[in-house]
C-alpha positions in Angstrom: 0.0 0.2 0.2 2.2 2.0 0.7 4.6 1.5 -2.3 1.8 2.9 -4.3 1.2 5.8 -2.6 4.8 6.7 -2.9 4.8 5.5 -6.9 1.6 7.8 -7.2 3.2 11.0 -5.3 6.7 10.5 -7.8 4.3 10.5 -10.6 2.1 13.8 -9.1 6.2 15.5 -8.9 7.0 14.5 -12.1 3.8 15.7 -13.9 4.1 18.9 -11.8 8.0 19.2 -13.2 7.0 18.9 -16.3 4.3 21.1 -16.8 6.1 23.7 -14.9 8.8 23.3 -17.4 6.7 23.9 -20.2 4.9 26.7 -18.7 8.4 28.2 -18.5 9.9 27.9 -21.9 6.3 29.2 -23.1 6.2 31.9 -21.4 9.5 32.5 -21.9 8.5 31.9 -25.5 5.8 34.3 -25.8 8.0 36.7 -24.2 11.3 36.9 -26.2 8.5 38.8 -28.5 7.9 41.7 -26.6 9.2 44.9 -27.1 10.7 46.7 -24.1 11.2 50.2 -23.7 12.0 52.7 -20.8 9.9 55.0 -19.1 10.6 59.1 -20.0 10.6 61.0 -16.7 11.4 64.9 -16.7 12.5 65.5 -13.5 12.7 69.6 -12.3 15.7 69.9 -10.6 18.1 72.1 -11.1 21.5 70.3 -9.6 20.8 67.3 -11.4 20.6 69.2 -14.8 23.7 71.3 -14.2 25.8 67.2 -13.5 24.0 65.7 -16.3 25.2 68.4 -18.5 28.6 68.8 -17.5 28.7 65.2 -17.6 27.6 66.0 -21.1 30.2 68.0 -21.6 33.3 66.0 -20.1 32.0 63.2 -22.3 31.9 64.9 -26.0 35.4 66.7 -25.4 36.7 63.7 -24.7 35.8 62.6 -27.5 36.0 65.0 -29.8 39.8 66.4 -28.6 40.9 63.4 -27.1 40.3 60.1 -29.4 39.6 62.2 -32.8 41.8 65.3 -32.8 45.0 63.9 -30.4 44.4 60.1 -31.2 43.0 60.4 -34.9 41.0 57.9 -34.7 39.2 58.2 -37.5 42.9 56.4 -39.3 43.4 52.7 -39.8 47.5 53.0 -38.6 50.4 51.5 -39.4 53.5 50.4 -36.7 55.7 48.0 -38.2 57.2 49.6 -41.0 60.2 48.2 -42.5 63.3 49.9 -42.0 67.2 49.9 -42.9 69.9 52.0 -41.4 73.6 52.7 -42.6 76.2 54.6 -40.4 79.3 56.5 -41.2 82.1 57.9 -39.1 84.3 60.7 -40.3 86.8 62.6 -38.3 90.6 62.9 -37.7 92.3 63.9 -34.4 96.5 63.3 -33.5 97.2 60.9 -30.9 100.2 61.9 -29.3 102.7 61.5 -32.7 100.0 59.4 -33.8 97.4 60.3 -36.3 93.7 58.4 -35.4 91.4 57.9 -38.5 88.4 56.0 -38.9 90.5 52.8 -39.8 91.7 52.7 -36.1 89.0 54.0 -34.3 85.5 52.7 -36.1 83.8 49.3 -35.1 82.5 47.5 -37.1 83.9 49.7 -40.4 81.4 49.1 -42.6 78.3 50.5 -40.7 74.6 49.5 -39.5 72.7 50.4 -36.9 75.4 49.7 -34.8 78.3 51.6 -34.6 81.3 52.6 -31.9 84.0 54.9 -32.0 87.4 54.0 -29.6 88.1 56.6 -27.4 90.8 55.2 -25.1 92.8 52.4 -25.0 94.4 50.4 -22.5 97.2 48.2 -24.7 99.6 45.1 -23.7 102.3 44.5 -26.2 104.0 41.9 -27.7 102.6 38.7 -25.9 103.5 35.4 -27.2 102.0 32.0 -25.6 104.3 30.6 -23.2 104.2 30.4 -19.2 104.0 33.2 -16.9 102.6 34.1 -13.3 99.5 34.2 -12.6 97.3 37.3 -11.5 97.0 37.4 -7.1 93.8 38.7 -7.6 92.5 35.1 -9.2 91.1 32.5 -6.5 93.8 29.9 -5.2 96.5 31.8 -7.1 98.5 33.1 -4.1 101.1 30.1 -2.9 104.1 29.7 -1.1 104.9 26.1 -3.0 104.6 23.5 -6.1 101.9 22.0 -4.2 99.6 24.7 -3.3 99.0 24.7 -7.8 97.3 22.0 -9.1 98.8 20.9 -12.5 96.5 21.1 -15.5 93.8 22.8 -13.5 92.0 26.2 -15.3 90.2 28.6 -13.3 87.6 30.3 -15.8 88.4 33.7 -13.7 92.1 33.3 -14.6 94.3 33.2 -17.2 95.3 29.9 -18.1 95.8 26.4 -17.7 98.1 26.3 -14.2 101.4 24.0 -14.6 101.6 23.1 -11.2 104.8 25.3 -10.3 105.0 28.2 -7.6 107.0 31.2 -9.2 108.0 34.7 -8.0 104.9 37.2 -9.6 107.1 39.0 -12.2 109.6 41.4 -10.4 107.8 40.9 -7.4 108.5 39.0 -3.8 105.2 37.0 -3.5 104.9 33.9 -5.1 101.8 32.9 -7.6 101.0 29.5 -9.4 102.1 29.3 -13.2 100.1 29.4 -16.0 100.5 28.3 -19.2 98.8 31.7 -21.3 99.6 34.5 -23.1 102.4 36.0 -21.6 103.1 38.5 -20.0 99.5 39.5 -18.7 97.5 41.7 -19.3 97.3 43.4 -15.4 101.1 43.3 -15.4 102.0 44.8 -19.0 98.9 47.0 -19.3 99.8 50.3 -20.6 96.7 53.0 -20.5 96.9 55.4 -23.2 95.4 59.1 -23.0 92.2 59.8 -23.5 91.3 61.0 -27.7 89.1 63.9 -25.9 89.6 65.7 -29.5 86.7 62.8 -30.8 83.8 65.2 -29.7 83.9 66.5 -32.9 83.9 63.5 -34.4 80.5 63.1 -36.7 78.1 60.1 -37.5 76.1 60.4 -40.7 73.1 57.9 -40.2 71.3 57.1 -43.3 67.4 55.6 -42.8 64.6 54.6 -45.3 61.4 53.3 -44.1 58.8 51.8 -45.6 55.3 51.9 -45.1 53.7 48.8 -47.1 50.1 49.1 -46.3 50.2 52.7 -47.7 52.8 51.9 -50.2 54.8 55.3 -49.5 58.9 54.6 -48.9 60.5 58.0 -47.4 63.8 58.5 -46.6 65.7 61.0 -44.2 68.1 62.7 -46.6 66.9 64.7 -50.2 68.7 62.6 -52.8 69.3 65.5 -54.9 71.7 67.2 -52.3 74.7 64.8 -51.9 77.3 67.6 -51.5 75.4 70.0 -49.0 75.7 66.8 -46.4 79.4 66.8 -46.5 79.6 70.5 -44.7 76.1 70.7 -42.5 74.6 69.4 -39.3 71.3 68.6 -37.9 68.9 71.4 -36.6 65.3 70.3 -36.2 64.4 73.5 -38.2 66.8 74.7 -40.4 68.5 71.4 -41.6 66.1 68.4 -40.6 67.4 66.9 -43.7 70.7 66.5 -42.2 70.9 63.4 -40.3 74.7 64.4 -39.5 75.3 64.5 -35.0 78.8 65.5 -33.5 79.6 63.2 -30.9 79.2 66.7 -28.0 75.9 66.7 -29.3 74.9 63.3 -29.1 76.4 63.2 -25.8 74.8 66.9 -24.5 71.3 65.5 -26.1 71.8 62.3 -23.6 72.5 64.3 -20.3 76.1 62.8 -20.3 79.4 64.5 -19.8 81.7 63.6 -22.8 84.8 63.5 -20.6 83.6 60.6 -18.3 82.4 58.8 -21.2 85.6 58.7 -22.7 87.4 57.1 -19.3 84.3 54.0 -18.9 82.8 54.8 -22.4 79.1 54.2 -23.0 75.9 53.1 -24.9 73.8 55.3 -26.3 70.9 54.9 -28.1 69.7 57.1 -31.3 65.8 56.8 -31.8 64.4 58.3 -34.8 60.8 58.3 -34.7 58.1 58.5 -38.0 54.8 59.6 -37.5 53.3 60.1 -40.4 49.7 61.8 -41.2 49.3 60.5 -45.1 46.4 62.9 -45.0 48.4 65.6 -46.4 51.2 65.4 -48.2 53.5 62.3 -47.3 57.1 64.6 -47.9 55.4 66.9 -44.9 56.6 63.0 -43.0 59.9 64.0 -41.4 61.6 61.8 -38.5 62.8 63.3 -35.1 65.8 62.4 -33.7 66.4 61.7 -29.7 69.5 60.6 -27.7 68.9 58.8 -24.5 71.9 56.6 -22.4 71.1 53.0 -23.0 73.2 51.4 -20.0 73.5 51.5 -16.6 74.3 54.1 -14.9 77.8 55.7 -14.3 77.6 55.0 -10.3 77.1 51.2 -10.6 79.9 48.7 -11.5 78.0 47.4 -14.6 78.8 50.8 -16.6 80.3 51.6 -19.2 80.8 50.5 -22.6 84.4 48.6 -23.6 85.3 45.4 -26.0 88.9 43.3 -26.8 90.4 42.5 -29.4 93.5 42.0 -30.8 96.6 42.5 -33.8 98.9 40.0 -34.5 102.1 39.5 -36.4 105.1 37.5 -37.0 108.6 38.4 -35.8 111.3 36.1 -35.9 109.2 32.4 -36.7 107.2 33.5 -33.5 103.4 34.8 -33.1 103.0 37.8 -31.2 99.9 39.8 -30.7 99.2 43.7 -29.1 95.6 42.9 -26.9 93.4 46.6 -26.9 90.9 47.0 -24.0 89.1 50.0 -26.2 86.4 51.8 -24.0 84.2 54.1 -25.8 80.4 54.8 -27.2 78.3 52.8 -28.9 75.6 53.9 -30.8 72.4 51.7 -31.3 70.3 53.7 -33.9 66.6 52.5 -33.0 63.9 53.4 -35.6 60.0 53.7 -34.6 57.1 54.4 -37.1 53.4 55.3 -37.1 51.8 56.2 -40.0 47.8 57.0 -40.3 45.2 57.5 -43.1 41.5 58.0 -43.2 39.1 55.4 -43.2 35.6 55.2 -42.6 35.5 51.5 -40.7 37.3 53.2 -38.0 35.7 56.4 -38.3 32.3 54.5 -37.8 33.3 52.2 -35.4 34.7 55.3 -32.5 32.0 57.3 -33.6 29.5 54.4 -32.8 31.2 54.5 -29.4 31.2 58.0 -28.5 27.6 58.2 -29.0 26.8 55.5 -26.4 29.4 56.8 -24.1 26.8 59.5 -23.6 24.8 56.7 -22.0 26.6 56.8 -18.7 25.5 60.6 -18.1 21.9 58.7 -17.6 23.2 56.3 -15.8 25.3 58.6 -13.5 22.3 60.9 -12.9 20.6 58.4 -12.2 22.7 57.1 -9.4 22.4 60.4 -8.2 19.2 61.1 -8.1 17.8 57.4 -6.9 20.7 58.1 -3.8 21.2 61.5 -2.7 18.0 63.4 -3.8 14.9 61.1 -3.8 14.8 60.6 0.0 11.3 59.6 0.2 11.1 57.6 -2.6 9.3 59.7 -5.4 11.4 59.8 -8.1 12.2 55.8 -7.9 8.2 54.9 -7.4 8.0 56.9 -10.7 10.8 55.4 -12.7 10.1 51.8 -11.2 6.9 50.1 -11.8 6.3 47.8 -9.0 2.9 45.2 -9.8 3.1 44.4 -6.4 2.3 48.0 -4.5 -0.8 48.0 -7.4 -3.7 47.7 -5.6 -5.5 44.7 -6.9 -9.0 45.5 -8.7 -11.9 43.5 -7.1 -13.3 40.4 -8.8 -16.6 40.6 -10.5 -19.6 37.9 -11.2 -21.6 37.9 -13.7 -25.0 36.5 -12.5 -27.5 36.0 -15.4 -31.7 36.0 -14.5 -33.7 33.8 -16.5 -37.6 33.9 -16.0 -40.4 32.1 -17.9 -43.9 34.0 -18.3 -43.1 36.6 -16.0 -40.7 39.6 -15.6 -41.2 39.3 -11.6 -40.5 36.4 -9.6 -41.2 36.1 -5.4 -38.9 33.7 -4.1 -40.3 34.1 -0.3 -42.2 30.9 -0.7 -40.1 28.9 -2.7 -42.9 28.6 -5.5 -43.8 30.3 -8.6 -46.2 33.1 -8.9 
């Protein structure tokens, strides 16, 4: 008996859920085709009206001035152009009794987007392959007897392979481990030459061409019909914008660095070429701007500066020699940025629609202010929102139809018709 009642109850629940789901789907389907429109309410409040117009003015000003005028949102843009850079260093100076030309102080000689100038050298002359004492600053290099030096051991902070002998450190009384390397070692025999301070007048010529493939526009930073002018001009943003010739002193000053300090420690300076072009006007008005910035760590850190090591090899009496050069200088990294734009209908429509819909934020802000700070007695909320639960229910009426036979009057007091 209990099983039958349980089965009947389960069937009733299933039927109820089934009917409820069908009713929900039916109401959702029918309600999907309903049209909803917001209720318009005019609020006679001067403060709220001033706030509303002020917010509208801010939104409209933002889109007109910043989005359309400043950012040119009506244009399609290209920010990844194709670029090529060629550099050339020019200048001759005397270092003691020797002439220093571009072959001596320019690395690399062929030019490119990276070029360096040697301003000071530390030279170790006449090194040969042999055995000599390790420098005393290397770990475990100091010794008193041969057993302190392990034969065949190589210290990666040292200069070569240890032979297992403990020998005097050149002309000093203390001893260090003997190594097989280029002798004498740099720290002992280095000769520090004076800085090439006259290099402040050296000039670097930077030739740059840029191509915007989306707009099929090719631009260059020099005028092809005036090549001779480049031999005697210097860059100026107003008088000589097509003369990309810069002195090292000018570059250091623009990067806010002292040239005398760069001669001692060296440094890496970025030459930033920025092309910002508006192709709604004549493309010939697209002229690059130049800026300079120090790229390596500042001079008060141990990792600051820039130097390079290279060697010059030669033979004498059948023995190979080399001159090791540690060169400090300025390395120029040419970095090209490009941004071009031209009017297009699609971004114009998109940003215009965005601006128009953003004006609706003003109504949302003012509604929040009105309902939160002004509507203390809920007068505005009652007008703005229709709450069915607060509306009085209409009384139900019953239609009564009387049907009589024979006479239009009846007396039901005795229970029988007259």
